[in-house]
N, C-alpha and C positions, 0 to 999 in steps of 0.2 A: 938294299934294294928300298927299302921303306923311306930312307932318306932321299933317294932320288925321286921317288914319287912325290915326296911332300915338297922338294925343290921345284919340280915340275908344275905342281898345283901352285906353288907360290909365283912362279913366274907368270902362269895364266892369269891369276888374280891381279897382279901388278899391271900386266898388259891391259885387261879389262878396265881397270881403274883409270889407267892413262887414256884409253880410247874414250871413256865415258867423259873425262875431263875436257878431251879435245872437242867432242861433241857438243858439250855443255857451252865451252867458251866459243866456238864457231857459232852456234845457236845464238848467244848472247850478242856477239860483234854483228851477226847478220840483222838479228832484231833491232839492235841500235840503230844500225845505218837505215834500215827501213822506217823505223819511227821518226828519224830525222829526214826522211826524204819521201815523205807521204805525199803531199799535195803539191799542186802547180799554183804558183802565184803569176798573174800576167805580168810580164816583162816588156809590156808595151803601153803606150798612153791611153788614159781613160778619156773618152771623147764625149762632146755634147751630141746626144741622140734625136734630140727634137727635130731638127731639120729632116731626119729620115723617117721619124714617126708621124709628122705631119703630111707626109705624102699619102695620096688615096690609094696607090698601087706601089708596091715594092719589087725592086729588082733583084735577080740573084745576088749582085754585089751587095745590095741593102741587107740582105738576109744574112749573108756572111759577116757583114759588119756587126749585125746585131748578134749573131751566135758568138763572135769573139769578144764582144763588151758585156753580154748578159748570161752566155751559156744556154740560151733557148734556140731550139731548132725552128725552122720554118712552120712547122705544124702547130707548135705551141704559140708562137708569134701571131699566126693568123686566128687561133681560137680566142686568144686574149683580146685581139683588136676586133673581132666580131662581137663583143658582149655589148648589150645595150648600155650600160654603165661604163664603157670604156673611157680611160683617161691615160695620159701618156705615162704617169708615174706608175701605173700598174706593170710597165715593163722597165723603166729606169730603176725600180726599186731592185729589180734582179741584178742590175749593173752594180749597185751598192753591194749587195752580196757577194758577188763575182769578184770584186776587186779588194773587199775587205780582208785585211790579213789576220784572219781567225786563227788563234793558235789550238793546238791539239796534244792529247796525250793518251797513252796507253791505259786500258782498262783491262786487267788479267781475270779469266775465268778458268782455271785449270791450266792446261797447255795452250789454251786459245787465248790470243790477244787480240781483242778488238779495239780499235782507236777511235777517239771521239773528239769533237771540237769542244773547247773549253773557254771561258771567259777569263777576265784578268785576275780573278780570284781562284782560279782553278776548278770552278764549277762546270759541269757538262751544260752545253748550252746549244740551242738550235742555230746553225750557221748559215742556213739559207731557207728560201721558202720554195714549196713545190710549184712546178708549172702544172698546168690542167692535166689530171690522169683520168683514166677510165679502166674498166674491167679488161683484164688481159694484158695490160701493160707489165713491162719488166723493171725492177729496180736491180742495180748491181753497184756494188763498192768494191774496190781493189785493196782498201785501207784495212786490213787485218791480216795477221800471220800466226803460223804455228811453227814453232821450233826453227825460226829464221826463214820459213817458206812464205812468201807473200801469196795468199791465194784469193782473199776477199770473201764476199757474200753475196747472195743474189735471193730474189723473191718475186713472186707474181701477185698482181692486185686481183683478188677474187670477188671484193665487194667495195667498189669505189665509195658509194654513198655512206657505208659504214667504216670506211677507212680500213678495210682489212686485207692482208695479203696471206698466202701460204708460203711457209719457209720451213727448211730444216735447219735449225738454228746450230746446234751444237751436239757433240758427242755426249750420249746418254738421254737425249731428249728426241721423241718421235717428231716427225712433221706434224705441224699444227697451225692454226689461224693465228696471226698477230697483228696488233696495230701497226701501221706503218709510219707513225709518229717518230719512232726512233731513228729512222732513216735520216732525218733532218740533224741529227747529231754527228752524222759521219762527215770526215774531212774530204772524202771524194764520193762522187755519186754521178750515175748516168741512168737516164729514163729512157726505155726504148719500147718502140711500138711496132709489131709486125707490119711489114710493108704490103700496101695495097689490100690490107684485109678490112672486110666490113666490121662494124661494131658488132653485129649480130655474130659473127666468127669469133671475135674476142670474147663475147659473152658466153658462148659454148665453151671456150677453152677454160674459162674461170669457172663454170658450172661443173664441167668434168673434174677439174683439180678438187674441188670440195667433196664431190661424190666418190672420188676414187683414190685420192692421194693423201688423205690425212691419216696420222698415226702409224706411218710408215718408220720403222726403226733406222736411226742414224748409222750409216756404215761409210766410213772412209774408202773401203776397198772395193766399191762396186764397180764392175768395169774390169777388174784385175783378177779377183778370186770369185766373182759372180758375173752373170751376163749383164752388159751394160742396158741392153732393151730385151728383157725376157719375154717369151711368147706364151700366151695362153695360161699365164699365172699373175697373181697380183706381185707387185714389187715386194720384195722381202727385206730390202735396204736401200738407202738413198743417202745422199748428201745434198747440200743447198743447190749447187749448180747441177747437179745431176737430176734433181727434182724438177728444176725448171726446163732442162733440156728434155727429159722423159716426156713431161707434159705436152710440149710442143711437138715431139716426134710422133705422138699419137694421132696428131692432125696432119702429118705429113712433112712437118718442117724440121730438118736437121740442123739446129742452131748451134751446133759444135764447129766453130770456125775451121779447126784442124782435122777433125774427123777422127781423132786418136781414141784409143781404149777408154781414156778417162776425159771428161769434161771439167773445165775450171770456169770459175767468173769471167777470167779474162778471154777465154774462148767465146763466152756469150757476148762480152763487150765488142768484141771484133766480128761478130757474125754479120754477113752481108744480107740476112734475112730482115734486118730492123732499121728503121728511121730513128734518128737520135731526136727525142723530144727535149732533153734538158741535159747538160754536164754542169758539175760543180766540182772545183779542186782537180780538174783534168785539163790537159794541154788540147786547145781547140784544134791545132794542127792535126792530131790524131784521129780526130772525129768528124771534120768536115769533108763533104765530097764534092770536089770542084766539076765533076763531070755533070 
């Protein structure tokens, strides 16, 4: 009897070891695939933008061309061109970033893998410059993964003048204010702005975040084992994309593109509530609206 019990336990242990090995190998292979298929490089011609930029007024086709060449959406193009010191190279410099074949590599922190731009010597480096941004703007990347699952990261600008955002960065760390400079190291990036919202509304959203959403424990299972949008109580747990979703939900905007029980950075990137201000390392086909 004892021999049979020991044999059964042995079989269970062997099964668990094999299962863990399969999961580890699958995770490793998926992670390797993700890390080698992180960003989009333009497979079309880099063109001279000066004839377009010399126009006094731009057509929708002009904006589309500029988007595909620079990653800048119409709002960003107009804001840059409205500057008193505007010169064409303020926009063509974005084109240089957009077409530059910047390499990248993973940087691991526990089970989290964040992926960053690197230079020829393997040092982390800023791959692009930011378009003009303001309070309430949303930053998202899809270039990070955990155990082979590509999930990304997201944040909301809380103080544009001080270059601060609110983020729920990783397991074991509560939501906090963070400098936005690290986003320039990411090989994929999208900057979003709430459609048709006044800057006053965006300022209110940023203020609410600072006053109500700091020091929330990081919880991956929010929406599964706890309410996605708890009522009449302070959040007890959140993660990066849930924090951004919850913030906008308090102002009546459900920015979860598929409306599921959980919200991911990709859900935010696909949300119809936003205008695209800037993309980098992403395919313009996925973010240009021809309507």
